[in-house]
TIMI-982048 format. One record per residue (C-alpha): residue number from 1; residue in three letters; x, y, z. Coordinates in steps of 0.2 Angstrom, whole numbers, m for minus. Layout:
BEGIN
REC;k;r;u;v;w
REC;NUM;ALA;X;Y;Z .
...
# end
This chain:
BEGIN
REC;k;r;u;v;w
REC;1;MET;m1;1;1 .
REC;2;SER;6;17;m4 .
REC;3;LEU;14;29;9 .
REC;4;ASP;5;43;3 .
REC;5;ARG;m10;39;12 .
REC;6;TYR;m2;44;29 .
REC;7;ARG;2;62;22 .
REC;8;SER;m11;70;34 .
REC;9;ILE;m6;61;50 .
REC;10;ILE;13;63;50 .
REC;11;PRO;21;76;54 .
REC;12;ASP;34;86;44 .
REC;13;TRP;30;75;29 .
REC;14;PRO;47;79;20 .
REC;15;ALA;57;75;35 .
REC;16;PHE;49;58;36 .
REC;17;VAL;52;57;17 .
REC;18;ALA;70;61;18 .
REC;19;ALA;73;49;32 .
REC;20;SER;64;36;26 .
REC;21;GLU;76;37;9 .
REC;22;ARG;93;37;17 .
REC;23;PRO;103;25;25 .
REC;24;GLU;100;21;43 .
REC;25;PRO;114;25;54 .
REC;26;GLN;121;9;65 .
REC;27;VAL;116;9;83 .
REC;28;PHE;119;m3;98 .
REC;29;ARG;115;m7;115 .
REC;30;VAL;126;m9;127 .
REC;31;ARG;124;m27;138 .
REC;32;THR;124;m17;153 .
REC;33;GLY;124;m33;165 .
REC;34;ARG;141;m37;158 .
REC;35;ILE;150;m22;153 .
REC;36;SER;147;m1;159 .
REC;37;LEU;143;10;146 .
REC;38;GLU;162;19;150 .
REC;39;ALA;172;4;149 .
REC;40;LEU;163;m2;131 .
REC;41;ARG;166;16;126 .
REC;42;GLU;182;14;129 .
REC;43;ARG;187;m2;122 .
REC;44;LEU;179;6;106 .
REC;45;GLU;186;21;105 .
REC;46;ALA;203;13;107 .
REC;47;GLN;199;4;90 .
REC;48;GLY;195;19;80 .
REC;49;TYR;178;21;83 .
REC;50;ARG;168;38;86 .
REC;51;LEU;152;36;95 .
REC;52;ARG;140;48;101 .
REC;53;ASP;126;46;116 .
REC;54;MET;108;44;111 .
REC;55;GLU;96;57;119 .
REC;56;GLY;83;48;130 .
REC;57;GLN;91;31;126 .
REC;58;PRO;105;30;139 .
REC;59;ASP;111;12;136 .
REC;60;PHE;112;16;117 .
REC;61;PHE;126;24;106 .
REC;62;LEU;127;29;88 .
REC;63;VAL;141;25;78 .
REC;64;GLU;146;40;68 .
REC;65;ASP;163;32;61 .
REC;66;GLY;173;17;63 .
REC;67;PRO;185;5;56 .
REC;68;ARG;171;m8;51 .
REC;69;PRO;153;m11;57 .
REC;70;VAL;154;m16;76 .
REC;71;SER;145;m32;72 .
REC;72;PHE;163;m38;66 .
REC;73;GLY;171;m36;83 .
REC;74;LEU;175;m46;98 .
REC;75;GLU;164;m36;110 .
REC;76;HIS;148;m42;97 .
REC;77;TRP;155;m58;98 .
REC;78;LEU;157;m59;116 .
REC;79;GLY;139;m53;119 .
REC;80;LEU;144;m34;125 .
REC;81;LEU;134;m26;114 .
REC;82;TYR;117;m29;103 .
REC;83;VAL;114;m19;86 .
REC;84;GLN;97;m14;87 .
REC;85;GLN;86;1;81 .
REC;86;ALA;85;15;91 .
REC;87;SER;66;15;88 .
REC;88;THR;64;m3;95 .
REC;89;GLY;76;1;109 .
REC;90;VAL;61;13;116 .
REC;91;ALA;50;m4;120 .
REC;92;ALA;58;m13;135 .
REC;93;PRO;59;5;145 .
REC;94;ALA;41;8;140 .
REC;95;LEU;36;m10;147 .
REC;96;ALA;48;m5;163 .
REC;97;PRO;51;m22;168 .
REC;98;ARG;60;m23;187 .
REC;99;PRO;72;m37;195 .
REC;100;GLY;62;m52;203 .
REC;101;GLU;46;m49;191 .
REC;102;GLN;38;m62;180 .
REC;103;ILE;37;m55;163 .
REC;104;LEU;30;m62;146 .
REC;105;ASP;36;m59;128 .
REC;106;LEU;22;m67;116 .
REC;107;CYS;32;m64;101 .
REC;108;ALA;50;m63;106 .
REC;109;ALA;62;m68;92 .
REC;110;PRO;75;m64;86 .
REC;111;GLY;77;m56;104 .
REC;112;GLY;81;m37;103 .
REC;113;LYS;67;m33;115 .
REC;114;THR;66;m49;125 .
REC;115;THR;86;m47;129 .
REC;116;HIS;84;m28;133 .
REC;117;ALA;70;m32;145 .
REC;118;ALA;82;m46;155 .
REC;119;ASP;95;m33;155 .
REC;120;LEU;83;m21;164 .
REC;121;MET;78;m34;176 .
REC;122;HIS;98;m38;180 .
REC;123;ASP;92;m56;174 .
REC;124;ARG;84;m58;191 .
REC;125;GLY;65;m64;189 .
REC;126;SER;56;m75;176 .
REC;127;LEU;55;m69;158 .
REC;128;VAL;46;m81;147 .
REC;129;ALA;51;m77;129 .
REC;130;VAL;38;m86;115 .
REC;131;ASP;39;m89;98 .
REC;132;VAL;31;m100;85 .
REC;133;SER;45;m100;73 .
REC;134;GLY;59;m115;76 .
REC;135;ALA;70;m105;64 .
REC;136;ARG;67;m89;73 .
REC;137;ILE;70;m97;89 .
REC;138;ARG;88;m102;84 .
REC;139;GLY;92;m83;82 .
REC;140;LEU;82;m79;99 .
REC;141;LEU;94;m94;107 .
REC;142;GLY;108;m86;98 .
REC;143;ASN;107;m70;104 .
REC;144;THR;102;m74;123 .
REC;145;TYR;116;m87;126 .
REC;146;ARG;128;m74;117 .
REC;147;LEU;123;m61;129 .
REC;148;GLY;122;m72;144 .
REC;149;HIS;104;m69;150 .
REC;150;THR;102;m84;163 .
REC;151;ASN;83;m78;167 .
REC;152;VAL;75;m83;150 .
REC;153;LEU;64;m96;148 .
REC;154;VAL;62;m100;128 .
REC;155;VAL;46;m108;123 .
REC;156;GLU;41;m113;104 .
REC;157;ALA;23;m109;102 .
REC;158;ASP;10;m99;95 .
REC;159;GLY;7;m87;108 .
REC;160;ARG;m12;m87;104 .
REC;161;ASP;m11;m105;110 .
REC;162;LEU;0;m102;126 .
REC;163;PRO;m7;m110;142 .
REC;164;GLU;m17;m98;155 .
REC;165;GLU;m15;m103;172 .
REC;166;ALA;1;m92;176 .
REC;167;CYS;m1;m75;179 .
REC;168;PHE;12;m61;173 .
REC;169;ASP;17;m44;180 .
REC;170;ARG;19;m37;162 .
REC;171;VAL;18;m45;145 .
REC;172;LEU;26;m38;129 .
REC;173;VAL;16;m42;113 .
REC;174;ASP;28;m36;100 .
REC;175;ALA;16;m41;85 .
REC;176;PRO;17;m48;68 .
REC;177;CYS;14;m33;57 .
REC;178;SER;15;m27;39 .
REC;179;GLY;31;m21;44 .
REC;180;GLU;31;m4;34 .
REC;181;GLY;42;6;48 .
REC;182;THR;56;m5;41 .
REC;183;LEU;55;4;25 .
REC;184;ARG;74;10;27 .
REC;185;ARG;80;m8;23 .
REC;186;ARG;73;m5;6 .
REC;187;ARG;77;11;2 .
REC;188;GLY;60;20;7 .
REC;189;HIS;50;5;1 .
REC;190;PRO;40;m2;14 .
REC;191;PRO;34;m22;10 .
REC;192;ASN;20;m23;m3 .
REC;193;GLN;7;m29;8 .
REC;194;SER;m13;m30;3 .
REC;195;ARG;m28;m24;12 .
REC;196;ARG;m32;m45;13 .
REC;197;PHE;m16;m46;23 .
REC;198;LEU;m20;m31;33 .
REC;199;GLY;m36;m40;38 .
REC;200;TYR;m28;m58;41 .
REC;201;VAL;m13;m49;52 .
REC;202;ALA;m25;m38;62 .
REC;203;LYS;m37;m53;67 .
REC;204;MET;m18;m60;74 .
REC;205;GLN;m14;m45;85 .
REC;206;ASP;m31;m43;91 .
REC;207;ALA;m30;m62;98 .
REC;208;LEU;m12;m59;104 .
REC;209;LEU;m17;m43;112 .
REC;210;ARG;m32;m52;120 .
REC;211;LYS;m22;m67;125 .
REC;212;ALA;m11;m57;136 .
REC;213;ILE;m24;m48;145 .
REC;214;ARG;m31;m65;151 .
REC;215;VAL;m13;m70;157 .
REC;216;SER;m10;m53;165 .
REC;217;ARG;m12;m51;184 .
REC;218;PRO;m23;m37;189 .
REC;219;GLY;m14;m20;190 .
REC;220;GLY;m1;m28;177 .
REC;221;THR;5;m21;162 .
REC;222;ILE;3;m25;144 .
REC;223;LEU;13;m15;130 .
REC;224;TYR;8;m17;113 .
REC;225;VAL;20;m14;99 .
REC;226;THR;20;m15;81 .
REC;227;CYS;34;m7;67 .
REC;228;THR;20;m2;55 .
REC;229;PHE;11;15;51 .
REC;230;ALA;m5;7;47 .
REC;231;PRO;m21;12;60 .
REC;232;GLU;m28;m3;55 .
REC;233;GLU;m14;m13;65 .
REC;234;ASN;m12;m1;77 .
REC;235;GLU;m25;9;85 .
REC;236;ALA;m39;1;77 .
REC;237;VAL;m33;m15;86 .
REC;238;VAL;m31;m6;102 .
REC;239;SER;m49;2;102 .
REC;240;ARG;m57;m13;100 .
REC;241;VAL;m50;m21;114 .
REC;242;LEU;m54;m6;124 .
REC;243;ALA;m70;m6;122 .
REC;244;ASP;m74;m23;129 .
REC;245;ALA;m58;m30;138 .
REC;246;PRO;m55;m25;156 .
REC;247;VAL;m40;m13;154 .
REC;248;GLU;m36;5;153 .
REC;249;LEU;m25;14;142 .
REC;250;GLU;m9;21;151 .
REC;251;PRO;m5;37;143 .
REC;252;LEU;14;36;137 .
REC;253;ASP;28;50;141 .
REC;254;LEU;43;44;131 .
REC;255;PRO;61;52;135 .
REC;256;VAL;63;53;115 .
REC;257;PRO;52;62;100 .
REC;258;HIS;38;54;94 .
REC;259;ALA;20;59;90 .
REC;260;PRO;3;55;97 .
REC;261;GLY;m7;40;93 .
REC;262;LEU;m23;43;82 .
REC;263;THR;m40;46;85 .
REC;264;SER;m46;44;70 .
REC;265;PHE;m42;38;51 .
REC;266;GLU;m50;39;34 .
REC;267;GLY;m66;44;44 .
REC;268;LYS;m66;29;57 .
REC;269;PRO;m66;35;73 .
REC;270;PHE;m55;27;87 .
REC;271;ASP;m55;27;106 .
REC;272;PRO;m51;45;110 .
REC;273;ARG;m40;39;125 .
REC;274;LEU;m28;31;110 .
REC;275;GLU;m23;50;109 .
REC;276;GLY;m11;41;125 .
REC;277;ALA;m2;30;113 .
REC;278;ALA;15;34;103 .
REC;279;ARG;20;35;85 .
REC;280;ILE;39;36;82 .
REC;281;TYR;42;40;64 .
REC;282;PRO;61;38;54 .
REC;283;HIS;63;56;57 .
REC;284;HIS;60;55;76 .
REC;285;LEU;76;47;80 .
REC;286;ASP;85;43;62 .
REC;287;SER;78;25;63 .
REC;288;GLY;63;15;60 .
REC;289;GLY;45;18;65 .
REC;290;LEU;38;9;80 .
REC;291;PHE;18;10;88 .
REC;292;LEU;16;8;106 .
REC;293;ALA;2;7;116 .
REC;294;ARG;2;4;135 .
REC;295;LEU;m13;m6;146 .
REC;296;ARG;m16;m8;164 .
REC;297;LYS;m25;m23;167 .
REC;298;LEU;m40;m22;178 .
REC;299;ASP;m47;m33;191 .
REC;300;ASP;m62;m43;182 .
REC;301;GLY;m60;m59;195 .
REC;302;LEU;m55;m71;182 .
REC;303;SER;m35;m68;180 .
REC;304;PRO;m25;m83;183 .
REC;305;SER;m18;m89;199 .
REC;306;GLU;m1;m85;208 .
REC;307;ALA;0;m103;213 .
REC;308;ALA;4;m108;196 .
REC;309;TRP;20;m104;197 .
REC;310;GLY;32;m117;204 .
REC;311;PRO;52;m117;208 .
REC;312;VAL;61;m125;194 .
REC;313;PRO;66;m143;196 .
REC;314;THR;85;m149;198 .
REC;315;VAL;79;m162;184 .
REC;316;PHE;70;m157;168 .
REC;317;PRO;52;m165;168 .
REC;318;GLY;53;m180;158 .
REC;319;ASP;71;m181;159 .
REC;320;PRO;78;m199;165 .
REC;321;MET;89;m194;177 .
REC;322;ASP;86;m195;194 .
REC;323;ALA;88;m180;206 .
REC;324;ALA;102;m188;217 .
REC;325;GLU;112;m191;202 .
REC;326;ALA;110;m172;196 .
REC;327;GLU;114;m165;213 .
REC;328;ARG;132;m176;212 .
REC;329;LEU;133;m169;194 .
REC;330;VAL;130;m152;203 .
REC;331;GLY;144;m154;215 .
REC;332;LEU;156;m159;202 .
REC;333;GLY;152;m145;191 .
REC;334;LEU;155;m132;204 .
REC;335;GLU;170;m140;211 .
REC;336;SER;178;m138;194 .
REC;337;VAL;171;m119;193 .
REC;338;LEU;176;m113;209 .
REC;339;GLY;191;m125;211 .
REC;340;ARG;200;m126;195 .
REC;341;PHE;194;m107;189 .
REC;342;GLY;195;m99;207 .
REC;343;VAL;178;m90;203 .
REC;344;ASP;172;m83;219 .
REC;345;PRO;156;m91;226 .
REC;346;ALA;148;m74;226 .
REC;347;ARG;148;m75;206 .
REC;348;LEU;136;m89;208 .
REC;349;GLU;125;m82;221 .
REC;350;GLY;105;m84;218 .
REC;351;MET;108;m95;203 .
REC;352;GLY;101;m112;200 .
REC;353;TRP;105;m129;191 .
REC;354;MET;96;m140;180 .
REC;355;ALA;99;m157;173 .
REC;356;ARG;92;m160;155 .
REC;357;GLY;100;m173;142 .
REC;358;GLY;115;m177;151 .
REC;359;ARG;121;m159;152 .
REC;360;LEU;120;m146;167 .
REC;361;TRP;110;m130;163 .
REC;362;LEU;114;m113;174 .
REC;363;HIS;99;m101;177 .
REC;364;GLY;94;m87;188 .
REC;365;ALA;74;m90;187 .
REC;366;PRO;66;m92;204 .
REC;367;ALA;51;m99;198 .
REC;368;TRP;43;m105;182 .
REC;369;PRO;24;m106;174 .
REC;370;LEU;26;m124;171 .
REC;371;ALA;19;m131;188 .
REC;372;GLY;3;m126;183 .
REC;373;TRP;3;m126;163 .
REC;374;ARG;m7;m139;155 .
REC;375;PRO;1;m150;141 .
REC;376;GLY;m3;m142;125 .
REC;377;ALA;5;m137;109 .
REC;378;TRP;19;m128;117 .
REC;379;ARG;37;m136;122 .
REC;380;VAL;51;m130;133 .
REC;381;VAL;66;m126;121 .
REC;382;SER;80;m121;135 .
REC;383;LEU;82;m111;152 .
REC;384;GLY;96;m100;155 .
REC;385;LEU;114;m106;148 .
REC;386;ARG;121;m123;144 .
REC;387;ALA;134;m123;158 .
REC;388;MET;140;m140;160 .
REC;389;GLU;145;m156;150 .
REC;390;PHE;153;m172;156 .
REC;391;ASP;166;m182;146 .
REC;392;THR;166;m201;144 .
REC;393;GLN;176;m202;162 .
REC;394;GLY;162;m192;170 .
REC;395;ARG;172;m176;172 .
REC;396;ALA;166;m159;173 .
REC;397;ARG;168;m147;158 .
REC;398;PRO;164;m130;158 .
REC;399;THR;154;m124;142 .
REC;400;ASN;161;m112;130 .
REC;401;ASP;146;m100;135 .
REC;402;LEU;149;m102;154 .
REC;403;MET;168;m98;153 .
REC;404;GLN;163;m81;143 .
REC;405;TRP;149;m79;155 .
REC;406;LEU;161;m79;170 .
REC;407;GLY;174;m69;160 .
REC;408;PRO;182;m58;174 .
REC;409;SER;178;m68;189 .
REC;410;VAL;191;m82;182 .
REC;411;GLY;204;m80;194 .
REC;412;GLU;216;m96;189 .
REC;413;GLY;216;m108;177 .
REC;414;GLY;218;m96;162 .
REC;415;VAL;232;m93;149 .
REC;416;ASP;235;m77;139 .
REC;417;LEU;235;m78;120 .
REC;418;SER;244;m68;107 .
REC;419;ASP;235;m64;91 .
REC;420;ALA;245;m76;81 .
REC;421;GLU;243;m89;95 .
REC;422;LEU;224;m90;94 .
REC;423;ALA;224;m89;75 .
REC;424;GLU;234;m107;76 .
REC;425;LEU;222;m114;89 .
REC;426;CYS;207;m107;78 .
REC;427;GLU;215;m118;64 .
REC;428;GLY;214;m135;77 .
REC;429;ARG;234;m133;78 .
REC;430;PRO;242;m135;98 .
REC;431;VAL;252;m120;105 .
REC;432;PRO;266;m125;113 .
REC;433;ARG;269;m117;130 .
REC;434;GLN;287;m118;141 .
REC;435;GLU;276;m114;157 .
REC;436;ARG;269;m131;167 .
REC;437;LEU;250;m130;164 .
REC;438;GLY;237;m144;167 .
REC;439;GLY;221;m149;163 .
REC;440;LEU;206;m138;158 .
REC;441;LEU;211;m119;154 .
REC;442;ALA;202;m104;152 .
REC;443;LEU;207;m96;136 .
REC;444;ARG;211;m76;134 .
REC;445;TRP;214;m64;122 .
REC;446;ARG;214;m47;121 .
REC;447;GLY;211;m47;140 .
REC;448;VAL;195;m56;140 .
REC;449;VAL;190;m74;141 .
REC;450;VAL;185;m82;123 .
REC;451;GLY;183;m100;128 .
REC;452;ARG;188;m117;136 .
REC;453;GLY;206;m125;131 .
REC;454;VAL;215;m140;138 .
REC;455;THR;232;m144;141 .
REC;456;THR;240;m159;131 .
REC;457;ARG;257;m167;127 .
REC;458;ASP;258;m155;112 .
REC;459;GLY;255;m138;121 .
REC;460;ILE;238;m129;124 .
REC;461;ARG;224;m136;112 .
REC;462;SER;206;m126;109 .
REC;463;GLU;190;m135;114 .
REC;464;ILE;178;m121;107 .
REC;465;SER;168;m127;94 .
REC;466;LYS;172;m126;75 .
REC;467;ALA;158;m114;72 .
REC;468;MET;165;m101;86 .
REC;469;ALA;184;m106;80 .
REC;470;SER;179;m99;61 .
REC;471;ASP;171;m83;71 .
REC;472;LEU;187;m79;80 .
REC;473;LYS;197;m81;67 .
REC;474;GLY;189;m70;56 .
REC;475;ILE;188;m57;70 .
REC;476;VAL;208;m59;72 .
REC;477;GLU;211;m55;55 .
REC;478;GLY;199;m40;55 .
REC;479;ARG;184;m49;44 .
REC;480;GLY;174;m52;57 .
REC;481;PRO;164;m68;62 .
REC;482;VAL;159;m81;48 .
REC;483;SER;140;m81;56 .
REC;484;ARG;132;m66;65 .
REC;485;PRO;117;m69;76 .
REC;486;PRO;101;m61;71 .
REC;487;SER;98;m42;77 .
REC;488;ASP;87;m29;75 .
REC;489;GLU;97;m19;62 .
# end
């Protein structure tokens, strides 16, 4: 559909058109749970990047200049930053998740808003991330593991079919849409969607939003978001819900430039309260387009029970391992982490372990909804990080994900590598060393832990996967990683 239909509702139409047709600048969000803004800025500026603060978005930087895209560098590969549109970075703060809360993201992949919410929660509490697409979930997993979020429970399901026995403090509905706000990826041309598609997707959006309301606790927050300009998918959807659902619209006071929501379009009136919604256009943040509406759940006496939430078990439901064996493996894993690598026990304070498929997973979720969810068309994909493997002799081996998450906490059992040595290890060749080293090693490069190694008769050998090794080799050589996780660029 033509964008001309929006001339009457978009303030400063020439600025909108000009912004839509020029390339979008690269913007990234700092993974504040793993590195401070100042420390990351210092690292990148030392490499020749020029960064600019984003007004109203304190965790974001705009890249004004640099030797290569930041996604090519070690900091991105390690999960110290996430490349994300400035516009989409408004959503998680508007949801306002707090540490310790129970949060639901009904349409989570590839994870930009999910991981932003987890960071704002300081990885404390339970964040259930749902997506219907197995392929998109792989991208979501890649991002949650890379960024090191331990409180994210990933569930494969159609959000419309999610069980309703457990209630949530806050629910994000980042609904599938026509995607007109992504037009800068196509030089100002929005996706070519028909009116028939608009009708189909609006029904899906309505169903997802109503599901979110049903699973919210009284007083809970629901944030409805799309990346399109179409009122049929934005104000019209929310207006219908306001007419008969137990919610009130909360006016948004965003710290960034934006336009108010619409109260009518093409002769069709919407609920007048929708003036309190927000529309972000490309010229507002030199970014993409976004629509946001925040709702507050009223007490209708029909909300799910808090009792549906229960503690995360030591053994994943249905796994053949018994609890005693799982506890024994946890003891071996802790001995490896705390003893071999000298990690301060405080680093693991508040963390839980769960056995699944012969591995141990590390998580920070105090509870999960599976205690009350009925069986259905959904499945749990992961919780937290794959943390511990066991070799054929039963010895604990921390995964590379865990080694990178522990990072600065590793006080012993580490070895520092030069560029040439890391390149050799990435090629699968051992690196001889004169000093006496024994057993498992934390491989450090440029001051950070990049993975796990081991001492052999030939010297140091890498136990980093082939895919990770290929990525690291590309970073060492300045070409960037071979595979890059999906982002919200």
